[in-house]
N, C-alpha and C positions, 0 to 999 in steps of 0.2 A: 241255609237252601233246604226249602224239603225236596225230596223224591218223587218224582211223577208216577213212578207206580205205585205208591199208598194210597193215591186219590183214587185208582183207577178198583170197579170192583173187583170182588174175589170169585172164580169159581163157585160153582155149588160142591157141598163136600161128597157128594154120591159123583162126582165130575173128577175131580182131584182123586177118588177113590179108585174108579176106573182111569187112571190113566198110570197111576202106582200101580194097578196089577196087569197092563200092560209094560212095563218096564217091567218090570217080575219075572214077568213070562219070558221076552226077549232076549232077555240078561239070560236068565236060566238056558233057554236053545243055545244060544251064541257063547256063553261060556263053560258049558257041560260040554262042547263037543256035536251038539247034534244036529247044528247046522253053520256051515262056513261062513264068511261073512258075503261072499258071495251068494250064498243061498236065502241070508237073513234080505239082502237087498231086494230078492227075486220076489221072495216071500212077502214084503212089504208093500212093494210094486203091486205087486197083484190084489191086494186088500186095497191098497189104495185107488186101485182103477173100478173093484168093484164099489164103494163107498161114492166114485164120482158115475158112477153108471147108475148105480138107484137115485141118487138128485137129479141126473138128466130126465130121468123116467120119471120124477113125477112132476116135472116141471109143464 
């Protein structure tokens, strides 16, 4: 039986690179003590709100 995920297309390399950079960035902030878990959640929430707001403005 084949894994269904193998049939789906991969993300472009530049997207995978961007996601890896973002994971490393947030991990460094969190694990380095620069942000508490609550501060990290709020920062991500603000960033996502900005992305959603940008997309709604373009519609």
